[in-house]
N, CA, C and O atoms as CSV, one atom per row, in Angstrom:
chain,resi,resn,atom,element,x,y,z
A,1,MET,N,N,1.089,-1.415,0.086
A,1,MET,CA,C,-0.129,-0.249,0.130
A,1,MET,C,C,0.926,1.234,-0.260
A,1,MET,O,O,2.072,1.250,0.192
A,2,LYS,N,N,0.476,2.274,-1.011
A,2,LYS,CA,C,1.132,3.422,-0.999
A,2,LYS,C,C,0.790,4.519,-0.817
A,2,LYS,O,O,0.176,5.087,-1.721
A,3,LEU,N,N,1.141,5.381,0.739
A,3,LEU,CA,C,0.577,6.742,0.791
A,3,LEU,C,C,1.312,7.839,-0.013
A,3,LEU,O,O,2.534,7.962,0.071
A,4,PHE,N,N,0.520,8.661,-0.822
A,4,PHE,CA,C,1.353,9.896,-1.289
A,4,PHE,C,C,0.779,10.735,-0.424
A,4,PHE,O,O,-0.402,10.785,-0.084
A,5,SER,N,N,1.937,11.574,0.005
A,5,SER,CA,C,1.629,12.906,1.319
A,5,SER,C,C,2.514,13.971,0.982
A,5,SER,O,O,3.350,13.797,0.095
A,6,TYR,N,N,2.420,15.100,1.616
A,6,TYR,CA,C,3.063,16.006,1.808
A,6,TYR,C,C,3.168,16.389,3.089
A,6,TYR,O,O,2.153,16.755,3.683
A,7,SER,N,N,4.396,16.367,3.717
A,7,SER,CA,C,4.910,17.171,4.814
A,7,SER,C,C,4.279,17.871,5.778
A,7,SER,O,O,4.261,17.686,6.995
A,8,SER,N,N,3.643,18.891,4.953
A,8,SER,CA,C,3.246,20.133,5.216
A,8,SER,C,C,1.808,20.267,5.694
A,8,SER,O,O,1.394,21.104,6.496
A,9,CYS,N,N,1.069,19.261,5.049
A,9,CYS,CA,C,-0.408,18.922,4.721
A,9,CYS,C,C,-0.699,18.421,6.395
A,9,CYS,O,O,0.038,17.609,6.954
A,10,SER,N,N,-1.717,18.961,6.964
A,10,SER,CA,C,-2.427,18.086,8.358
A,10,SER,C,C,-2.810,17.459,8.262
A,10,SER,O,O,-2.303,16.535,8.898
A,11,THR,N,N,-4.195,17.027,7.384
A,11,THR,CA,C,-4.749,15.916,6.811
A,11,THR,C,C,-3.519,14.842,6.615
A,11,THR,O,O,-3.529,13.818,7.297
A,12,CYS,N,N,-2.837,15.000,6.009
A,12,CYS,CA,C,-2.015,14.020,5.702
A,12,CYS,C,C,-1.240,13.377,7.009
A,12,CYS,O,O,-1.106,12.159,6.892
A,13,ARG,N,N,-0.764,13.863,8.085
A,13,ARG,CA,C,-0.348,13.946,9.448
A,13,ARG,C,C,-1.350,12.715,10.143
A,13,ARG,O,O,-1.037,11.659,10.694
A,14,ARG,N,N,-2.570,13.280,9.889
A,14,ARG,CA,C,-3.861,12.234,10.664
A,14,ARG,C,C,-3.797,11.336,10.208
A,14,ARG,O,O,-3.796,10.383,10.988
A,15,ALA,N,N,-3.711,11.034,8.837
A,15,ALA,CA,C,-3.974,9.862,7.960
A,15,ALA,C,C,-2.560,8.978,8.276
A,15,ALA,O,O,-2.665,7.814,8.661
A,16,ILE,N,N,-1.514,9.474,8.129
A,16,ILE,CA,C,-0.234,9.016,9.064
A,16,ILE,C,C,-0.564,7.986,10.332
A,16,ILE,O,O,-0.341,6.781,10.443
A,17,LYS,N,N,-1.244,9.030,11.332
A,17,LYS,CA,C,-1.206,8.807,12.353
A,17,LYS,C,C,-2.201,7.749,12.873
A,17,LYS,O,O,-2.079,7.000,13.842
A,18,TRP,N,N,-3.342,7.883,11.884
A,18,TRP,CA,C,-4.008,6.517,11.789
A,18,TRP,C,C,-4.191,5.526,11.558
A,18,TRP,O,O,-5.035,4.723,11.957
A,19,LEU,N,N,-2.897,5.433,10.431
A,19,LEU,CA,C,-2.519,3.940,9.754
A,19,LEU,C,C,-2.004,3.183,10.738
A,19,LEU,O,O,-2.339,2.056,11.103
A,20,LYS,N,N,-0.541,4.425,11.429
A,20,LYS,CA,C,0.080,3.577,12.653
A,20,LYS,C,C,-0.518,3.131,13.602
A,20,LYS,O,O,-0.251,2.041,14.107
A,21,TYR,N,N,-1.515,3.981,14.034
A,21,TYR,CA,C,-2.174,2.854,15.571
A,21,TYR,C,C,-3.039,1.988,14.862
A,21,TYR,O,O,-3.084,0.941,15.507
A,22,ASN,N,N,-3.629,1.922,14.021
A,22,ASN,CA,C,-4.172,0.826,13.672
A,22,ASN,C,C,-3.660,-0.264,12.946
A,22,ASN,O,O,-4.277,-1.217,12.471
A,23,ASP,N,N,-2.046,0.076,12.904
A,23,ASP,CA,C,-0.953,-0.918,12.639
A,23,ASP,C,C,-0.910,-1.748,11.019
A,23,ASP,O,O,-0.602,-2.882,10.654
A,24,ILE,N,N,-1.423,-0.429,10.292
A,24,ILE,CA,C,-1.663,-0.834,8.843
A,24,ILE,C,C,-0.445,-0.418,8.012
A,24,ILE,O,O,-0.352,0.801,7.875
A,25,PRO,N,N,0.537,-1.171,7.410
A,25,PRO,CA,C,1.514,-1.188,6.880
A,25,PRO,C,C,1.606,-0.149,5.332
A,25,PRO,O,O,1.089,-0.548,4.288
A,26,PHE,N,N,2.094,0.742,5.397
A,26,PHE,CA,C,2.245,1.480,4.034
A,26,PHE,C,C,3.693,1.794,3.876
A,26,PHE,O,O,4.642,1.639,4.645
A,27,GLU,N,N,3.589,2.376,2.419
A,27,GLU,CA,C,4.866,2.704,2.022
A,27,GLU,C,C,4.322,4.553,1.712
A,27,GLU,O,O,3.382,4.962,1.030
A,28,LEU,N,N,5.432,5.395,2.587
A,28,LEU,CA,C,5.151,6.718,2.486
A,28,LEU,C,C,5.747,7.637,1.362
A,28,LEU,O,O,6.950,7.880,1.452
A,29,ILE,N,N,5.223,8.041,0.577
A,29,ILE,CA,C,5.901,8.448,-0.621
A,29,ILE,C,C,5.204,9.955,-0.257
A,29,ILE,O,O,4.172,10.343,0.290
A,30,ASP,N,N,6.872,10.806,-1.148
A,30,ASP,CA,C,6.873,12.340,-0.811
A,30,ASP,C,C,5.828,12.522,-2.329
A,30,ASP,O,O,6.175,12.085,-3.425
A,31,LEU,N,N,4.459,13.292,-2.054
A,31,LEU,CA,C,3.698,13.470,-3.082
A,31,LEU,C,C,4.633,14.582,-4.613
A,31,LEU,O,O,4.413,14.615,-5.824
A,32,LEU,N,N,5.462,15.180,-3.897
A,32,LEU,CA,C,5.619,16.399,-4.489
A,32,LEU,C,C,6.992,15.900,-4.998
A,32,LEU,O,O,7.412,16.746,-5.788
A,33,LYS,N,N,7.776,14.979,-4.885
A,33,LYS,CA,C,8.531,14.010,-5.750
A,33,LYS,C,C,8.580,13.126,-6.604
A,33,LYS,O,O,9.166,13.045,-7.684
A,34,SER,N,N,7.782,12.321,-5.933
A,34,SER,CA,C,7.082,11.181,-6.631
A,34,SER,C,C,5.498,11.027,-6.807
A,34,SER,O,O,4.766,10.150,-6.349
A,35,PRO,N,N,5.153,12.231,-7.674
A,35,PRO,CA,C,3.627,12.110,-7.637
A,35,PRO,C,C,3.178,10.769,-8.002
A,35,PRO,O,O,3.928,10.036,-8.646
A,36,PRO,N,N,1.763,10.310,-7.566
A,36,PRO,CA,C,1.407,9.269,-8.495
A,36,PRO,C,C,1.699,9.103,-9.983
A,36,PRO,O,O,2.021,10.047,-10.705
A,37,SER,N,N,1.544,7.649,-10.458
A,37,SER,CA,C,1.619,7.789,-11.997
A,37,SER,C,C,-0.057,8.281,-12.811
A,37,SER,O,O,-1.068,8.469,-12.133
A,38,LYS,N,N,-0.024,8.410,-14.305
A,38,LYS,CA,C,-0.960,8.954,-14.399
A,38,LYS,C,C,-2.214,7.753,-15.220
A,38,LYS,O,O,-3.237,7.957,-15.874
A,39,GLU,N,N,-1.320,6.177,-14.664
A,39,GLU,CA,C,-2.493,5.530,-14.572
A,39,GLU,C,C,-3.262,5.119,-13.354
A,39,GLU,O,O,-4.406,4.683,-13.225
A,40,MET,N,N,-2.129,5.431,-12.337
A,40,MET,CA,C,-3.198,5.663,-10.672
A,40,MET,C,C,-4.251,6.426,-11.075
A,40,MET,O,O,-5.364,5.922,-11.224
A,41,LEU,N,N,-3.914,8.227,-11.380
A,41,LEU,CA,C,-4.875,8.945,-11.299
A,41,LEU,C,C,-5.883,8.414,-11.982
A,41,LEU,O,O,-6.818,8.075,-11.256
A,42,ILE,N,N,-6.061,8.177,-13.372
A,42,ILE,CA,C,-6.748,7.751,-14.393
A,42,ILE,C,C,-7.769,6.550,-13.058
A,42,ILE,O,O,-8.842,6.838,-12.527
A,43,SER,N,N,-7.216,5.673,-12.923
A,43,SER,CA,C,-7.968,4.234,-12.444
A,43,SER,C,C,-8.537,5.292,-10.940
A,43,SER,O,O,-9.716,5.193,-10.599
A,44,ALA,N,N,-7.985,5.842,-10.489
A,44,ALA,CA,C,-8.639,6.549,-9.167
A,44,ALA,C,C,-9.916,7.271,-10.129
A,44,ALA,O,O,-11.086,6.888,-10.139
A,45,SER,N,N,-9.626,7.845,-10.526
A,45,SER,CA,C,-11.107,9.013,-11.114
A,45,SER,C,C,-12.259,7.815,-11.801
A,45,SER,O,O,-13.476,7.733,-11.629
A,46,GLU,N,N,-11.387,7.013,-12.576
A,46,GLU,CA,C,-12.996,5.746,-12.926
A,46,GLU,C,C,-13.402,5.457,-11.913
A,46,GLU,O,O,-14.632,5.490,-11.955
A,47,LEU,N,N,-12.757,4.962,-10.248
A,47,LEU,CA,C,-13.276,4.156,-9.704
A,47,LEU,C,C,-14.424,5.498,-8.778
A,47,LEU,O,O,-15.549,5.330,-8.306
A,48,TYR,N,N,-13.564,6.754,-8.810
A,48,TYR,CA,C,-14.736,7.664,-7.728
A,48,TYR,C,C,-16.085,8.118,-8.549
A,48,TYR,O,O,-17.221,8.412,-8.176
A,49,GLY,N,N,-15.422,8.040,-9.893
A,49,GLY,CA,C,-16.820,8.223,-11.268
A,49,GLY,C,C,-16.661,9.257,-11.485
A,49,GLY,O,O,-17.493,9.659,-12.298
A,50,ASP,N,N,-15.354,10.660,-10.891
A,50,ASP,CA,C,-15.229,11.587,-11.727
A,50,ASP,C,C,-14.146,12.463,-11.587
A,50,ASP,O,O,-14.059,12.761,-10.396
A,51,ARG,N,N,-13.565,12.833,-12.034
A,51,ARG,CA,C,-12.049,13.406,-11.687
A,51,ARG,C,C,-11.955,14.580,-11.252
A,51,ARG,O,O,-10.987,15.289,-11.525
A,52,LYS,N,N,-13.198,15.069,-10.318
A,52,LYS,CA,C,-12.785,16.342,-9.651
A,52,LYS,C,C,-12.837,15.816,-8.272
A,52,LYS,O,O,-13.240,16.577,-7.393
A,53,TYR,N,N,-12.420,14.403,-7.914
A,53,TYR,CA,C,-12.672,13.956,-6.615
A,53,TYR,C,C,-11.385,14.028,-6.453
A,53,TYR,O,O,-11.141,13.920,-5.251
A,54,LEU,N,N,-10.061,14.210,-7.324
A,54,LEU,CA,C,-8.592,14.222,-7.048
A,54,LEU,C,C,-8.353,15.090,-6.953
A,54,LEU,O,O,-7.163,15.206,-6.657
A,55,LEU,N,N,-8.822,15.895,-7.033
A,55,LEU,CA,C,-8.322,17.845,-6.877
A,55,LEU,C,C,-8.620,18.710,-5.776
A,55,LEU,O,O,-9.718,19.055,-5.339
A,56,ASN,N,N,-7.791,18.920,-5.506
A,56,ASN,CA,C,-7.647,19.757,-3.927
A,56,ASN,C,C,-7.797,21.295,-4.502
A,56,ASN,O,O,-6.911,22.044,-4.913
A,57,THR,N,N,-9.078,21.490,-4.402
A,57,THR,CA,C,-9.859,22.736,-4.702
A,57,THR,C,C,-9.581,24.041,-3.899
A,57,THR,O,O,-9.599,25.189,-4.344
A,58,SER,N,N,-9.293,23.595,-2.502
A,58,SER,CA,C,-8.996,24.627,-1.873
A,58,SER,C,C,-7.219,24.911,-1.937
A,58,SER,O,O,-6.979,26.029,-1.482
A,59,GLY,N,N,-6.107,24.262,-2.332
A,59,GLY,CA,C,-5.165,24.580,-2.451
A,59,GLY,C,C,-5.062,26.141,-3.638
A,59,GLY,O,O,-5.980,26.679,-4.256
A,60,VAL,N,N,-3.650,26.483,-3.593
A,60,VAL,CA,C,-3.496,27.614,-4.217
A,60,VAL,C,C,-3.621,27.551,-5.642
A,60,VAL,O,O,-4.287,28.170,-6.472
A,61,VAL,N,N,-2.788,26.624,-5.682
A,61,VAL,CA,C,-2.454,26.074,-6.989
A,61,VAL,C,C,-3.762,26.015,-7.772
A,61,VAL,O,O,-4.136,26.738,-8.696
A,62,TYR,N,N,-4.204,25.261,-7.344
A,62,TYR,CA,C,-5.957,25.384,-8.468
A,62,TYR,C,C,-6.959,26.383,-7.965
A,62,TYR,O,O,-8.107,26.298,-8.403
A,63,ARG,N,N,-6.613,27.466,-6.958
A,63,ARG,CA,C,-7.314,28.958,-7.208
A,63,ARG,C,C,-6.363,29.900,-8.399
A,63,ARG,O,O,-6.601,30.826,-9.174
A,64,SER,N,N,-5.482,29.282,-8.124
A,64,SER,CA,C,-4.537,30.486,-8.936
A,64,SER,C,C,-4.662,29.939,-10.903
A,64,SER,O,O,-4.327,30.563,-11.910
A,65,MET,N,N,-5.157,28.837,-10.776
A,65,MET,CA,C,-5.382,28.505,-11.854
A,65,MET,C,C,-6.902,28.752,-12.469
A,65,MET,O,O,-7.203,28.954,-13.645
A,66,GLY,N,N,-7.651,28.683,-11.464
A,66,GLY,CA,C,-9.366,28.876,-11.416
A,66,GLY,C,C,-10.121,27.461,-11.906
A,66,GLY,O,O,-9.555,26.623,-12.609
A,67,SER,N,N,-11.520,27.337,-11.406
A,67,SER,CA,C,-12.123,26.426,-11.817
A,67,SER,C,C,-12.179,26.786,-13.098
A,67,SER,O,O,-11.357,26.134,-13.741
A,68,ASP,N,N,-12.828,27.589,-13.802
A,68,ASP,CA,C,-13.114,27.357,-15.236
A,68,ASP,C,C,-12.316,26.801,-16.018
A,68,ASP,O,O,-12.661,25.825,-16.683
A,69,ALA,N,N,-10.915,27.406,-16.088
A,69,ALA,CA,C,-9.689,26.889,-16.491
A,69,ALA,C,C,-9.683,25.039,-16.663
A,69,ALA,O,O,-9.725,24.404,-17.717
A,70,VAL,N,N,-9.620,24.535,-15.330
A,70,VAL,CA,C,-9.600,23.180,-14.905
A,70,VAL,C,C,-10.589,22.384,-15.545
A,70,VAL,O,O,-10.287,21.356,-16.152
A,71,LYS,N,N,-12.005,22.896,-15.419
A,71,LYS,CA,C,-13.251,22.129,-15.983
A,71,LYS,C,C,-12.935,22.047,-17.817
A,71,LYS,O,O,-13.323,21.052,-18.429
A,72,LYS,N,N,-12.331,22.997,-18.429
A,72,LYS,CA,C,-12.197,23.050,-19.917
A,72,LYS,C,C,-10.865,22.109,-20.211
A,72,LYS,O,O,-10.753,21.603,-21.328
A,73,MET,N,N,-9.877,21.885,-19.215
A,73,MET,CA,C,-8.955,20.800,-19.636
A,73,MET,C,C,-9.396,19.029,-20.017
A,73,MET,O,O,-9.937,18.307,-19.180
A,74,SER,N,N,-9.128,18.689,-21.060
A,74,SER,CA,C,-9.322,17.476,-21.263
A,74,SER,C,C,-8.782,16.703,-20.599
A,74,SER,O,O,-7.606,17.023,-20.423
A,75,ASP,N,N,-9.182,15.427,-19.920
A,75,ASP,CA,C,-8.786,14.701,-19.232
A,75,ASP,C,C,-7.334,14.110,-19.082
A,75,ASP,O,O,-6.537,13.892,-18.169
A,76,ASN,N,N,-7.415,13.934,-20.734
A,76,ASN,CA,C,-5.258,14.095,-20.738
A,76,ASN,C,C,-5.055,15.211,-20.077
A,76,ASN,O,O,-4.699,15.075,-18.907
A,77,ASP,N,N,-5.161,16.121,-20.428
A,77,ASP,CA,C,-4.518,17.563,-20.091
A,77,ASP,C,C,-4.435,18.047,-18.982
A,77,ASP,O,O,-3.697,18.963,-18.621
A,78,LEU,N,N,-5.626,17.115,-18.026
A,78,LEU,CA,C,-5.857,17.380,-16.521
A,78,LEU,C,C,-4.556,16.608,-15.800
A,78,LEU,O,O,-3.656,17.123,-15.136
A,79,PHE,N,N,-4.771,15.094,-16.177
A,79,PHE,CA,C,-3.987,14.211,-15.519
A,79,PHE,C,C,-2.421,14.416,-15.322
A,79,PHE,O,O,-1.720,14.187,-14.336
A,80,GLU,N,N,-1.997,15.079,-16.967
A,80,GLU,CA,C,-0.813,15.661,-17.190
A,80,GLU,C,C,-0.277,16.291,-16.262
A,80,GLU,O,O,0.711,15.963,-15.605
A,81,GLN,N,N,-1.226,17.667,-16.142
A,81,GLN,CA,C,-1.082,18.776,-15.087
A,81,GLN,C,C,-0.579,18.311,-13.559
A,81,GLN,O,O,0.360,18.690,-12.858
A,82,LEU,N,N,-1.857,17.108,-13.324
A,82,LEU,CA,C,-1.522,16.345,-12.119
A,82,LEU,C,C,-0.015,16.414,-11.669
A,82,LEU,O,O,0.513,16.901,-10.669
A,83,ILE,N,N,0.591,15.613,-12.997
A,83,ILE,CA,C,2.000,15.050,-12.618
A,83,ILE,C,C,2.436,16.129,-12.466
A,83,ILE,O,O,2.963,16.382,-11.382
A,84,LEU,N,N,2.374,17.066,-13.417
A,84,LEU,CA,C,3.379,18.071,-13.283
A,84,LEU,C,C,3.332,19.176,-11.679
A,84,LEU,O,O,4.235,19.639,-10.981
A,85,GLU,N,N,2.121,19.239,-11.619
A,85,GLU,CA,C,1.846,20.087,-10.481
A,85,GLU,C,C,1.256,19.491,-9.449
A,85,GLU,O,O,0.230,19.974,-8.969
A,86,PRO,N,N,1.875,18.241,-8.910
A,86,PRO,CA,C,1.314,17.679,-7.868
A,86,PRO,C,C,0.427,18.023,-6.624
A,86,PRO,O,O,-0.359,17.305,-6.005
A,87,ARG,N,N,0.846,19.560,-6.409
A,87,ARG,CA,C,-0.180,19.905,-5.523
A,87,ARG,C,C,-1.903,20.322,-5.831
A,87,ARG,O,O,-2.856,20.674,-5.136
A,88,LEU,N,N,-1.712,20.115,-6.941
A,88,LEU,CA,C,-3.142,19.855,-7.421
A,88,LEU,C,C,-4.086,18.998,-6.821
A,88,LEU,O,O,-5.307,19.120,-6.718
A,89,ILE,N,N,-3.108,17.861,-6.337
A,89,ILE,CA,C,-3.607,16.178,-6.173
A,89,ILE,C,C,-4.498,16.612,-4.532
A,89,ILE,O,O,-4.185,17.355,-3.603
A,90,LYS,N,N,-5.566,15.822,-4.766
A,90,LYS,CA,C,-6.605,16.112,-3.171
A,90,LYS,C,C,-5.359,15.202,-2.221
A,90,LYS,O,O,-4.914,14.279,-2.901
A,91,ARG,N,N,-4.862,15.267,-1.111
A,91,ARG,CA,C,-4.278,14.581,-0.512
A,91,ARG,C,C,-5.056,14.273,1.039
A,91,ARG,O,O,-5.886,15.030,1.542
A,92,PRO,N,N,-4.652,13.196,1.543
A,92,PRO,CA,C,-3.655,12.262,1.072
A,92,PRO,C,C,-3.829,11.307,0.087
A,92,PRO,O,O,-5.041,11.206,-0.098
A,93,PHE,N,N,-3.219,10.560,-0.632
A,93,PHE,CA,C,-3.603,9.763,-1.912
A,93,PHE,C,C,-2.889,8.725,-1.555
A,93,PHE,O,O,-1.663,8.619,-1.591
A,94,LEU,N,N,-4.231,7.405,-0.960
A,94,LEU,CA,C,-3.751,6.032,-1.054
A,94,LEU,C,C,-4.014,5.189,-1.986
A,94,LEU,O,O,-5.149,5.034,-2.436
A,95,TYR,N,N,-2.836,4.455,-2.436
A,95,TYR,CA,C,-3.362,3.795,-3.636
A,95,TYR,C,C,-2.905,1.977,-2.354
A,95,TYR,O,O,-1.998,1.703,-1.568
A,96,LYS,N,N,-3.828,1.441,-2.724
A,96,LYS,CA,C,-4.095,-0.161,-1.853
A,96,LYS,C,C,-3.750,-0.977,-3.460
A,96,LYS,O,O,-2.681,-1.575,-3.574
A,97,SER,N,N,-4.662,-0.937,-4.551
A,97,SER,CA,C,-5.052,-1.504,-5.644
A,97,SER,C,C,-5.734,-0.835,-6.620
A,97,SER,O,O,-6.388,0.193,-6.444
A,98,SER,N,N,-5.550,-1.532,-7.847
A,98,SER,CA,C,-6.255,-0.832,-8.723
A,98,SER,C,C,-8.092,-0.585,-8.407
A,98,SER,O,O,-8.922,0.199,-8.867
A,99,LYS,N,N,-8.132,-1.429,-7.638
A,99,LYS,CA,C,-10.020,-1.440,-7.352
A,99,LYS,C,C,-10.182,-0.362,-6.105
A,99,LYS,O,O,-11.276,0.170,-5.920
A,100,CYS,N,N,-8.851,-0.010,-5.112
A,100,CYS,CA,C,-8.781,0.868,-4.035
A,100,CYS,C,C,-8.017,1.932,-3.941
A,100,CYS,O,O,-6.844,1.821,-3.585
A,101,PHE,N,N,-8.499,2.968,-4.210
A,101,PHE,CA,C,-7.637,4.270,-3.635
A,101,PHE,C,C,-8.471,4.895,-2.588
A,101,PHE,O,O,-9.611,4.489,-2.364
A,102,LEU,N,N,-7.977,5.788,-1.997
A,102,LEU,CA,C,-8.653,6.709,-0.816
A,102,LEU,C,C,-7.845,7.886,-1.021
A,102,LEU,O,O,-6.650,7.964,-0.735
A,103,VAL,N,N,-8.759,9.069,-1.681
A,103,VAL,CA,C,-8.192,10.642,-1.717
A,103,VAL,C,C,-8.821,11.558,-0.375
A,103,VAL,O,O,-10.016,11.442,-0.105
A,104,GLY,N,N,-8.193,12.203,0.200
A,104,GLY,CA,C,-8.352,12.795,1.055
A,104,GLY,C,C,-8.797,11.877,2.766
A,104,GLY,O,O,-9.541,10.902,2.658
A,105,PHE,N,N,-8.511,12.102,3.595
A,105,PHE,CA,C,-8.886,11.274,4.852
A,105,PHE,C,C,-10.001,11.811,5.242
A,105,PHE,O,O,-10.146,12.995,5.546
A,106,LYS,N,N,-10.873,10.925,5.251
A,106,LYS,CA,C,-12.230,10.904,6.163
A,106,LYS,C,C,-11.823,9.299,7.140
A,106,LYS,O,O,-11.791,8.189,6.610
A,107,GLU,N,N,-11.625,9.495,8.219
A,107,GLU,CA,C,-11.468,8.467,9.388
A,107,GLU,C,C,-12.468,7.107,9.177
A,107,GLU,O,O,-12.098,5.942,9.322
A,108,GLU,N,N,-13.861,7.569,8.789
A,108,GLU,CA,C,-14.777,6.447,8.608
A,108,GLU,C,C,-15.096,5.547,7.396
A,108,GLU,O,O,-15.704,4.477,7.429
A,109,LYS,N,N,-14.419,6.365,5.995
A,109,LYS,CA,C,-14.174,6.071,5.624
A,109,LYS,C,C,-13.012,4.842,5.017
A,109,LYS,O,O,-13.156,3.752,4.464
A,110,TRP,N,N,-11.951,5.572,5.400
A,110,TRP,CA,C,-10.690,4.556,5.760
A,110,TRP,C,C,-10.772,3.213,6.460
A,110,TRP,O,O,-10.246,2.155,6.115
A,111,ALA,N,N,-11.500,3.454,7.459
A,111,ALA,CA,C,-12.010,2.522,8.615
A,111,ALA,C,C,-12.831,1.000,7.435
A,111,ALA,O,O,-12.554,-0.194,7.321
A,112,GLU,N,N,-13.951,1.965,6.738
A,112,GLU,CA,C,-14.477,0.900,6.057
A,112,GLU,C,C,-13.743,-0.237,4.955
A,112,GLU,O,O,-13.987,-1.430,4.775
A,113,LYS,N,N,-12.760,0.669,4.322
A,113,LYS,CA,C,-12.132,0.059,3.253
A,113,LYS,C,C,-10.861,-0.869,3.694
A,113,LYS,O,O,-10.477,-1.846,3.051
A,114,LEU,N,N,-9.958,-0.127,5.566
A,114,LEU,CA,C,-8.768,-0.930,4.988
A,114,LEU,C,C,-9.060,-1.679,6.514
A,114,LEU,O,O,-8.209,-2.470,6.921
A,115,LEU,N,N,-10.138,-1.439,7.248
A,115,LEU,CA,C,-9.897,-2.486,8.576
A,115,LEU,C,C,-10.874,-3.900,8.554
A,115,LEU,O,O,-10.784,-4.727,9.462
């Protein structure tokens, strides 16, 4: 299991603490240095049913781009942009398998999928 995280993100720190508390092994990956692959992002988007769930809409990068610009991007362009600017990805981003991704940290959702 891979956890893509950003050290300055308090939500990521809460997710890491929760995983450790529940003795769930994971590989911690710096989101900015090694973002999820395009294939992972596409799979997560398909699983969630909409690419908007992958976006960190409260972040500075998203706000500076503007929601209209992001909405007008093709899927391919958006996924490329997420890799080029990983701060656009909602975090933490957890990859368990091609059928199990968790984006953002909601304790009840993580418990349902991981415990």
